[in-house]
N, C-alpha and C positions, 0 to 999 in steps of 0.2 A: 725301121721297128725296133723297141730295144727286148733286151734279150730276157726271156723267161724257165721256169723250172718245165711250161708244157714242152716247150722248142726242143728245150735238151731232152726230155724224153723223149719225144716223138720224131727229132732222129736216129735215137736210137734205136723204136719202132721200122723206123725206118729202114734202116739197116738189117736187120733182120726180115726187110720185106712183107712187115704187117702194117696197115695204114696207120696216119698220124690220130692223133687227138686230139682232142679238143680244146679236154679240163682234166687236170693232174688227176682227180675226183671221176673221174666219167665213169660210165655205168659199167666197165668191159675186164673182161681178167686179161685181159693185154695192159691196158691201162693202167691197178690193181698191181700187177703183180709190179712192173716200172715203177711204179711210185714207190711201191713200200722196200728196193731196196733203194732210195734218190740221196734219200739225205746219211743214212753207212758209206754209201760210192764216193759221194762229197767232201765227205768227212775224213776217208779214209784217203783221198787222193790228197786235198790237202796239207796232211799230217807228213806224205813220203816223200814231200818237198821242201824247204824253203822258198817257197814258189815271192818274188817279191813281190807282185800287187798281193797279198795277206801278211804278209811281211811288217811286224811293228812293234811300238818298245812301248814298258809301260814301267813306270818306280810302283815295288811294289807298297801294301799295308799289313805292318806285324801284327800277329797278331797275340792276344793277351796270352792266352797259352801255349805254353811251351814246350817239347818234344817230351818226352817224358828220358832219354837217351840220346848219345850221338851226338847235339847241336844245342846250340846254346837261345836259340832263335827260328820260328816260324812266319810267314808272311803268309798271304791267300796268294792264288795266282789268279789273274781274270780270268773274268766265266766265258772268253768263250779263247782264249789258252787250247789248243792244240797241239800243241810244241815248243819246248823250250830249249831254244837253237842257242842263243848263250847271254851270262852274265854279266850284269857293273856291281860290286868293282868283282874280276875272274878269281873267283876259291871256291873250294871247293865245297859243294855245296849237291844237296839230291830234292827229288820231287819226287812224294809222296803223299794221294791220295790229294790231289787238287791244291798243294799244299810247296812250299821248295822252303828247304829246310835251308838254316847257314848257322855260322858264328856271327858275323857278325850285324852289326847290328840296325841296315840297311843298306837295302835289297834295287836291283831295278832288273827287269831280261826285255831282250829281245826275245820274239814269235813269234807264232807261224799262227793268227789267229781263225777261228772259223769265220768265212763268207758266205752266205746266205741268201746273197742277191745276186743274182749270174749278169744283169748288169756291170760289176766290180767285176765282175772273171774280164778274163783276154779268151777272142774270138777259137785262141788255141786250145786254151786250159777246157772249154763249153765240148769240143770236140774231142777233144781227150775222156771227157768225162763221158760222155753219150756214148760214146767204145765202147769205155768201161761197162755203161751199162747193160751194155746190148751183150758182152762178152760174159755179164753177170745172171743175168735171165734169158741166156740164146736155150739153150737146153727147156729150162719148164715150159715156156712160147714156142720151141719152134720141132722142138725132140730130137732135138738133129746135136750129138757128139759133135760133128765135123762143120757143124752152123757154129759152135762156140769156138770150136782152133780157129771157121779164121775171122769171129770177132776180138778171141786176143792175142792176132794178128794184126789187125789193125788198130787196138788200143796201145799196145807196143809200137806201133809208127806213128800214130796218131803224140804216145806221147814225147819218144823222143819231137817231134816235132814242139809239143810245145815247152820241151824241157831247155829247147835250142834258142825259141822266141825269148824265152825268160831268161836265159844268160846274154842277151843280146842289148835288155831290155831295163832302164829303171839304173841307169851309170851316173855318174858326179856330175852334173849340167856344168856348162865350161862357161865359166868367172865373166861377165859386164862387156870390161875391157879387154878381153881378152875371146879368140876363137878362129877360124879361119881369116877370114880376109884383116884380123888387126882390132885395133881398139876403132869402135863405131861412134857415129858422129857427134852425138848430146856424152858422150865417153872423153871426146879430143876436144867437145866447144867446153865441160864442164874444169880440164885443167888448161886449157888454154891455147891448146894445139895450134 
C-alpha cells in the first residue's frame, strides 16, 4: 500500500493512544490539530538534514535585478529549495529572500528540496516525521507533559534511525565491469574474454 499523509498523521495519533483517522480533513479536533502542523513539521525535518532522497542539483537563473551592494549578481533559487548545501563554483555567496547573491555570472546549487509526496520518503523518515508530529501535538491532545516528553524521546530515537539509514544508502553504484564477482558475462563477452 502506498504511503499517505493520512497514514503519517494516523501513526502520530496512534502513538498518543488516539484512534486512527480516515482523512486529513476529518471533522475531529485531533485530526485538525495534527493536520495543522503537518506541512511545517515535514519541511522543518527536511531542512534539518541533507537527506539523500531530498537532495538535488540545479543551475540557477540569473535575475535582471542586481543587488544594491555587496554582490554583482542575483540568482533565483528553485521554489522547492529548503536549504542550500553547496554551490558551484565554490565562491563567496549569500542566500537572501529566496535569491542567491554572488560575484560570478553563473551559479549552480546542490540543495535540499521540499518533498511533498510521502511515497518519495523512506519508511524511516516517515516514522520519524510521525513521531515528530506526535511530540508537537501531544500536550494539546492529551494534556500531558509526560506524554510530550515520551514522544520527544521516541522522535529522537526514530530520527537517529532515519539518519543512520540515510547515511547507509545512496552511495556510488559499482561500475558494471566490477563488483564482488569481477566482470559480468556481458562485459567479458563484449571484450572477448
